[in-house]
C-alpha distance (Angstrom), angle and dihedral (degrees) to the residues before:
residue distance angle dihedral
M1 . . .
D2 3.79 . .
P3 3.84 120.8 .
E4 3.81 93.9 -103.2
A5 3.80 93.1 53.3
R6 3.78 90.2 46.3
S7 3.80 90.6 51.8
L8 3.80 90.6 51.7
C9 3.80 90.7 50.8
E10 3.80 90.6 51.0
Q11 3.81 88.5 59.1
M12 3.80 88.2 64.8
V13 3.83 104.1 30.8
P14 3.83 129.5 34.0
A15 3.81 111.3 -86.3
A16 3.83 92.2 -123.7
Y17 3.79 91.1 60.9
I18 3.79 92.1 48.0
A19 3.82 90.5 49.6
Q20 3.80 90.3 52.6
G21 3.79 90.8 51.9
E22 3.79 90.6 48.0
Q23 3.78 90.1 51.9
A24 3.80 91.0 53.8
R25 3.80 90.9 48.8
H26 3.81 91.1 50.5
A27 3.80 89.1 56.4
H28 3.81 89.6 61.0
E29 3.80 92.7 41.9
N30 3.78 93.0 50.7
K31 3.82 91.0 56.4
I32 3.79 90.1 51.4
K33 3.82 92.5 47.0
H34 3.80 90.7 50.4
L35 3.81 90.9 50.4
L36 3.80 93.6 49.9
Q37 3.79 91.9 45.7
H38 3.81 99.2 47.9
R39 3.85 102.3 20.6
K40 3.80 90.1 -150.7
L41 3.77 131.0 132.2
P42 3.84 107.7 -92.4
A43 3.79 114.6 -115.7
E44 3.79 92.1 -126.7
G45 3.79 125.7 36.4
W46 3.77 120.7 -102.7
D47 3.79 125.3 -119.6
D48 3.80 118.3 -111.9
Q49 3.79 92.9 -107.9
T50 3.79 93.0 60.7
I51 3.81 92.4 46.0
E52 3.80 91.9 50.0
M53 3.79 90.1 47.2
L54 3.81 89.7 55.0
L55 3.81 92.8 48.7
Q56 3.80 92.4 47.4
E57 3.80 91.4 50.0
L58 3.80 90.1 50.6
A59 3.81 92.8 47.5
I60 3.81 91.3 54.0
M61 3.83 87.8 60.2
D62 3.82 93.6 59.9
S63 3.81 117.3 93.8
N64 3.80 95.5 -125.8
N65 3.81 87.9 65.5
F66 3.84 96.9 46.6
P67 3.84 112.0 119.0
G68 3.80 107.2 -109.2
N69 3.80 93.7 7.9
C70 3.81 113.1 168.0
G71 3.78 110.8 -156.4
V72 3.79 115.8 -170.4
G73 3.81 100.1 165.0
E74 3.79 130.0 97.3
R75 3.81 93.1 -108.6
E76 3.78 113.8 44.0
A77 3.81 101.5 144.2
R78 3.78 91.3 -106.5
I79 3.81 109.7 171.6
A80 3.81 118.3 -162.1
S81 3.81 98.3 -166.2
Q82 3.78 121.6 59.9
L83 3.81 88.7 -154.1
V84 3.79 88.9 59.9
A85 3.81 91.5 44.0
R86 3.80 91.8 53.3
R87 3.82 91.8 44.3
H88 3.80 89.2 58.5
Y89 3.82 96.0 37.4
R90 3.83 86.1 -117.3
L91 3.79 91.0 -68.3
G92 3.80 99.1 137.0
H93 3.81 107.0 151.4
G94 3.78 97.4 80.0
I95 3.81 121.2 -149.7
G96 3.77 135.9 -64.9
R97 3.79 131.3 12.3
S98 3.78 133.3 -98.1
G99 3.80 92.6 -82.8
D100 3.79 102.4 38.6
I101 3.80 133.0 23.1
T102 3.83 90.2 -150.2
A103 3.82 96.0 49.3
V104 3.81 123.6 114.6
Q105 3.83 118.6 -107.8
P106 3.84 116.4 -137.3
K107 3.82 91.3 -148.4
A108 3.80 94.2 45.8
A109 3.78 112.4 48.6
G110 3.81 91.9 152.8
S111 3.81 94.8 50.2
S112 3.81 89.3 46.6
V113 3.80 91.4 53.3
L114 3.82 89.2 48.9
M115 3.82 90.2 52.9
K116 3.81 94.3 47.6
V117 3.80 94.0 46.9
T118 3.80 93.2 46.4
N119 3.79 91.9 50.9
S120 3.80 89.8 49.9
L121 3.81 92.1 50.2
A122 3.81 90.4 46.9
L123 3.80 90.0 54.7
D124 3.79 90.4 46.7
V125 3.81 92.1 53.0
I126 3.82 92.3 46.0
R127 3.78 88.5 56.1
L128 3.80 90.3 44.7
T129 3.80 90.5 56.7
G130 3.80 91.7 55.6
V131 3.82 109.9 -83.1
Q132 3.81 92.6 108.9
S133 3.79 97.9 165.0
A134 3.81 96.5 52.7
A135 3.81 104.6 132.3
S136 3.79 104.3 -165.9
C137 3.79 145.1 -5.2
F138 3.76 143.0 169.2
V139 3.79 137.4 -161.2
V140 3.78 114.3 -114.9
P141 3.83 123.4 -166.1
M142 3.79 94.2 -124.9
A143 3.78 132.8 86.6
T144 3.81 119.0 -108.5
G145 3.82 97.0 -86.1
M146 3.79 94.5 59.4
A147 3.80 91.2 39.0
L148 3.81 87.8 58.0
V149 3.83 88.2 50.7
L150 3.81 88.6 55.6
C151 3.81 91.2 51.8
M152 3.80 92.5 49.3
S153 3.81 91.9 46.7
T154 3.80 88.5 54.5
L155 3.80 92.1 50.4
R156 3.80 88.0 54.3
L157 3.81 88.1 67.5
K158 3.80 88.9 59.4
R159 3.83 97.6 39.0
P160 3.84 106.3 29.5
E161 3.81 94.3 165.0
A162 3.82 96.3 50.5
K163 3.79 116.7 101.7
Y164 3.83 107.7 164.5
I165 3.77 130.6 83.5
L166 3.80 117.7 -165.3
W167 3.78 109.5 -141.5
P168 3.80 125.2 -176.1
R169 3.79 99.4 -141.9
I170 3.79 117.4 -94.4
D171 3.80 113.5 165.9
Q172 3.76 99.2 -133.9
K173 3.78 116.1 118.0
S174 3.79 104.2 -143.9
C175 3.82 97.3 57.1
F176 3.81 91.0 48.9
K177 3.81 93.1 46.0
S178 3.81 90.0 48.9
M179 3.82 90.5 67.5
I180 3.79 92.2 50.3
T181 3.81 92.3 44.9
A182 3.80 89.9 52.5
G183 3.81 88.8 54.9
F184 3.79 100.3 -109.7
T185 3.79 134.7 125.2
P186 3.81 113.5 -112.2
V187 3.79 115.5 -140.2
I188 3.79 107.9 -158.6
I189 3.78 116.7 -142.2
E190 3.79 108.2 -160.8
N191 3.80 116.8 -135.8
R192 3.77 127.9 -114.5
L193 3.82 118.9 -119.4
E194 3.80 111.3 -132.2
G195 3.80 109.7 175.3
D196 3.80 103.9 -51.0
E197 3.80 93.6 -25.9
L198 3.79 128.0 95.6
C199 3.81 108.2 -144.8
T200 3.80 139.0 178.6
D201 3.80 113.7 -77.4
L202 3.80 97.9 -139.6
E203 3.79 93.4 178.4
A204 3.81 91.9 55.2
L205 3.81 90.1 46.9
S206 3.80 92.4 51.3
N207 3.79 92.6 46.2
K208 3.78 91.6 51.3
I209 3.82 90.7 53.0
E210 3.80 89.7 53.8
E211 3.80 91.1 47.0
L212 3.82 97.1 49.5
G213 3.80 99.3 32.1
A214 3.79 122.1 -115.5
Q215 3.82 92.6 -109.6
N216 3.82 90.3 61.3
I217 3.80 94.5 53.3
L218 3.79 118.1 89.9
C219 3.80 94.3 -165.0
V220 3.75 148.3 -47.5
M221 3.80 112.3 -102.1
S222 3.79 110.3 -154.5
T223 3.80 130.9 178.3
T224 3.79 136.3 -135.6
S225 3.80 108.2 175.8
C226 3.79 112.8 50.6
F227 3.80 144.7 143.7
A228 3.80 118.2 -87.3
P229 2.98 136.7 -76.7
R230 3.81 82.7 40.2
V231 3.79 111.6 79.3
P232 3.83 128.2 -159.6
D233 3.77 114.7 -72.2
K234 3.79 119.7 -99.7
L235 3.78 91.9 -97.9
E236 3.79 98.3 175.6
E237 3.79 93.1 53.6
I238 3.81 92.7 43.5
A239 3.80 91.4 48.4
T240 3.81 90.7 50.1
L241 3.80 91.0 49.9
C242 3.81 91.5 48.0
K243 3.80 91.2 50.3
T244 3.80 91.7 49.5
K245 3.80 93.3 47.9
D246 3.84 95.2 37.6
I247 3.81 93.2 -121.9
P248 3.83 122.3 145.7
H249 3.78 117.7 -114.8
I250 3.82 126.0 -150.4
V251 3.79 123.0 -175.8
N252 3.79 125.6 -150.8
N253 3.82 98.8 -144.7
A254 3.80 94.2 167.0
Y255 3.82 98.6 159.7
G256 3.78 98.7 -0.8
L257 3.80 99.9 110.7
Q258 3.80 89.8 78.8
S259 3.81 90.8 59.3
S260 3.81 120.9 75.0
K261 3.83 88.3 -157.9
C262 3.81 92.3 57.6
T263 3.81 94.1 45.5
H264 3.80 90.1 47.5
L265 3.81 88.9 54.1
L266 3.81 90.4 52.2
Q267 3.79 92.7 48.4
Q268 3.78 93.8 47.7
A269 3.81 93.5 45.1
A270 3.80 90.3 55.0
R271 3.80 90.4 47.0
V272 3.79 98.1 51.9
G273 3.79 102.7 27.9
R274 3.79 145.9 -9.0
L275 3.79 126.8 -40.7
D276 3.80 114.7 159.1
A277 3.81 102.2 179.9
F278 3.78 141.4 -11.3
V279 3.81 126.2 -158.2
Q280 3.81 128.5 -152.6
S281 3.79 135.3 179.0
T282 3.79 120.7 -114.8
D283 3.81 94.9 -151.0
K284 3.82 95.7 50.3
N285 3.80 95.6 46.6
F286 3.82 103.0 32.5
M287 3.81 105.5 26.2
V288 3.80 98.1 -117.8
P289 3.83 126.9 134.3
V290 3.81 117.5 -72.2
G291 3.78 115.9 -92.1
G292 3.79 109.8 79.8
S293 3.78 142.2 74.0
I294 3.78 138.8 177.6
I295 3.79 121.5 -122.3
A296 3.79 110.9 -158.3
G297 3.78 138.7 169.8
F298 3.78 148.0 163.5
D299 3.81 96.2 -113.1
K300 3.79 111.4 68.4
E301 3.80 93.7 -161.1
F302 3.79 93.1 54.2
V303 3.83 93.0 48.3
E304 3.80 88.8 50.4
L305 3.80 89.4 50.6
I306 3.81 89.6 54.9
G307 3.80 88.5 53.5
K308 3.80 90.6 52.2
T309 3.82 89.9 52.1
Y310 3.82 92.4 62.3
P311 3.85 106.9 100.2
G312 3.78 116.4 -129.7
R313 3.78 133.0 -21.1
A314 3.76 122.1 -39.5
S315 3.78 141.0 -142.3
A316 3.79 114.3 -88.5
T317 3.80 92.8 -154.0
P318 3.84 97.8 96.3
S319 3.82 90.0 46.7
M320 3.79 91.6 49.1
D321 3.81 92.7 47.3
L322 3.79 91.0 50.5
L323 3.81 93.4 45.5
I324 3.80 92.4 51.3
T325 3.80 92.1 46.4
L326 3.80 96.4 47.6
L327 3.82 92.5 46.7
S328 3.81 89.8 48.6
L329 3.80 92.5 51.3
G330 3.78 102.7 36.3
S331 3.79 118.6 -164.7
S332 3.80 92.1 -70.2
G333 3.80 91.8 52.7
Y334 3.79 93.7 49.6
K335 3.80 92.6 45.6
K336 3.80 88.2 53.6
L337 3.80 90.8 51.7
L338 3.81 89.6 52.5
A339 3.81 92.4 48.1
D340 3.80 91.7 47.1
R341 3.80 90.1 50.9
K342 3.80 91.1 55.8
E343 3.79 90.2 51.2
M344 3.80 91.2 49.1
F345 3.81 90.2 50.8
E346 3.80 90.8 57.8
Y347 3.82 91.5 42.6
L348 3.80 92.9 49.9
Q349 3.80 92.1 44.1
H350 3.81 92.7 52.5
N351 3.80 95.6 45.7
L352 3.79 94.1 43.2
S353 3.79 89.6 50.4
V354 3.82 91.6 52.6
C355 3.80 92.0 45.4
A356 3.80 91.3 50.1
A357 3.80 94.3 47.4
N358 3.78 92.1 50.5
A359 3.79 89.1 52.2
E360 3.82 90.6 49.6
E361 3.80 92.2 -106.2
R362 3.79 130.1 108.7
L363 3.78 140.3 -133.5
L364 3.80 111.2 -107.0
N365 3.80 112.0 -115.0
T366 3.82 99.9 -122.1
R367 3.79 101.5 143.3
G368 3.78 90.7 156.7
N369 3.80 91.3 67.8
P370 3.83 110.2 79.7
I371 3.82 98.0 -172.8
S372 3.81 111.7 27.5
M373 3.80 130.3 53.3
G374 3.80 136.8 172.0
I375 3.78 146.2 -160.0
T376 3.78 129.5 -144.5
L377 3.79 121.6 -105.2
S378 3.79 103.4 -155.2
L379 3.79 99.3 172.3
E380 3.79 125.1 173.5
N381 3.81 119.4 -117.7
D382 3.80 91.9 10.8
S383 3.79 103.6 117.8
D384 3.80 91.9 139.2
G385 3.82 93.7 49.1
K386 3.80 95.2 -123.7
L387 3.79 94.5 125.5
A388 3.81 92.1 49.4
T389 3.79 89.5 49.4
E390 3.80 89.2 51.0
I391 3.81 88.9 61.5
G392 3.79 89.1 62.0
S393 3.79 90.1 48.9
M394 3.82 92.6 50.1
L395 3.80 92.1 50.1
F396 3.78 92.6 47.7
T397 3.80 92.9 52.0
R398 3.80 87.5 49.4
F399 3.80 88.2 59.7
V400 3.79 96.1 -102.5
S401 3.82 106.4 139.5
G402 3.77 131.0 -175.0
T403 3.79 100.4 35.4
R404 3.79 119.4 125.8
V405 3.77 125.7 -151.9
V406 3.79 115.2 -163.2
A407 3.80 120.2 -171.6
P408 3.81 124.4 -176.0
G409 3.76 118.0 -100.1
K410 3.78 103.0 38.0
E411 3.80 113.7 140.2
N412 3.79 124.2 -162.0
T413 3.80 132.1 -179.7
I414 3.81 118.5 -151.3
G415 3.78 120.9 179.7
G416 3.78 91.8 -20.6
Y417 3.81 94.5 -48.6
T418 3.80 116.8 114.5
F419 3.79 118.9 -147.9
Q420 3.79 123.0 -161.7
N421 3.80 116.2 -141.9
F422 3.80 90.3 5.1
G423 3.77 113.0 -159.3
A424 3.79 94.4 35.8
H425 3.85 95.2 76.8
C426 3.82 90.6 -127.0
N427 3.78 140.1 60.2
S428 3.78 95.2 -110.7
Y429 3.80 123.9 19.4
P430 3.83 115.0 -178.6
T431 3.80 97.1 -122.9
A432 3.76 146.0 16.5
Y433 3.77 112.1 -105.3
L434 3.80 147.4 177.9
T435 3.80 123.8 -134.2
A436 3.78 135.6 -158.8
A437 3.79 130.6 -179.2
A438 3.79 133.0 -141.5
A439 3.79 98.7 -144.7
V440 3.78 130.2 171.5
G441 3.79 111.6 -72.1
M442 3.81 95.9 29.5
T443 3.81 113.7 137.9
K444 3.78 135.4 -155.9
A445 3.80 88.4 -109.9
D446 3.83 89.5 57.1
V447 3.79 90.6 53.4
D448 3.80 94.2 45.7
T449 3.80 92.9 49.2
F450 3.80 92.7 46.4
I451 3.81 93.4 49.3
S452 3.80 91.4 48.0
R453 3.79 93.8 51.0
L454 3.80 93.3 42.2
T455 3.81 89.2 50.9
K456 3.80 91.6 55.3
V457 3.80 93.4 45.1
L458 3.81 92.9 50.0
A459 3.78 90.1 46.6
K460 3.80 91.4 51.5
V461 3.81 94.2 47.1
K462 3.80 95.9 42.9
G463 3.80 95.9 39.2
V464 3.82 98.5 -121.3
K465 3.77 131.4 126.3
S466 3.80 112.2 -88.5
E467 3.81 91.2 -138.4
T468 3.82 89.5 70.5
C469 3.80 90.2 67.4
G470 3.80 92.9 61.9
A471 3.81 100.7 -140.9
V472 3.78 127.2 153.4
N473 3.80 119.2 -93.1
D474 3.77 114.9 -87.0
A475 3.77 127.0 161.6
D476 3.78 115.3 -130.2
P477 3.83 115.5 -119.6
P478 3.81 112.3 -102.7
I479 3.83 96.5 -90.6
K480 3.77 124.7 131.3
D481 3.78 121.2 -127.6
S482 3.79 88.5 -125.1
E483 3.79 86.9 71.5
T484 3.82 93.0 59.6
T485 3.77 99.4 65.1
S486 3.82 98.9 101.4
S487 3.79 108.5 108.0
R488 3.80 89.4 -160.2
L489 3.79 93.3 74.8
Q490 3.78 104.8 83.8
G491 3.78 96.5 154.3
D492 3.78 121.4 -74.4
G493 3.80 101.7 -97.4
H494 3.79 99.8 85.6
E495 3.80 96.6 82.7
């Protein structure tokens, strides 16, 4: 408070008490000043009171919260519901301007500061995870699929005649649909089977470049984070090829920031070759609600050009969610989450391997995948895959989410393109399988419960005693088996 207000308070309460209160307030203010000065992730997480103080101070700077403000435009951040106003801390102007999502708004100084600080913290955390030479990034209020569309639309400005995108196959709908939505022709590069792993076929990629002509190719879209048995693309080799052929390179890094292997691949690809932009989800990497992503790159000017391609203003909600979360965690808190995730990967891998062996199945050998893993489902009299699919249904109705069951023979058409064996990342994988992922935020209790329920499901399907699978005790939710008969429910992770 200012000196005059403090003096008035001292007329009612002893000065020593007021001084003590001022000292406590300064502690909050000093954290905020340090953040605004350095725009780096704090080492230790902030308490909720300091975060709310920052948001309230920023909200006061927006015109819709000015005392006596007279708004006569069509967009004045008027909010009808007080519940909505409180949910957004009365920050209603959003971020950016009509020509640039990263531009400052004259009527919304506070929201503009929030956007700038959040983007700075996002870049700081990207570097913290291992992509040290990332030059710029910004948070965009769209999930990864639409963020990829924005990147491709920006590349169109540089390569207006190009119409093809080379895409090493990854059976995930949104990244494939993003190419079609952006108005380009996807060219599917089938993967190479090496042991259990599905890997980038570099020879096929190179041959396709020669066939189509580099000048006709908008970019190569590669992938880091993916479901087993697919492993991350060979980013260094792809980046080298793109640099040699002068072809842009975009990476779908949806949940790769939580993996040191994936971030190392990004860093190395940029070091040895060409990598124009990489996109990651905010919800998958930072445990915030769905709706945001981070577009990052190693060329600041190109990242800024992507921001200028975004039409109109944008919601500030994903930026605010990320800002609050990062300030709550601090760098030490996020590093701990990353370390815990690695431990949970090893814990899940060990227990899933034991569970599979006891059910006469095996863990797929996909060491190249640092997040996802799978087990075989070699079921008798299941040539059409219906019984394997039923395992996914039974797990889902037992409140196990995120697993994927892939059985040979499934066909899926997306945007006019028909995929054989969709979900398996190839036309013919040797076996049906089930996958699970050790993602950031997973706990030991999650693993134990999953293994217990999977043990009982496998025992029921294969006709063996559940005790032989050696899982911890876990009572099934009160759901009848008659409710598990829909073959459509294969777990909820395949989208």
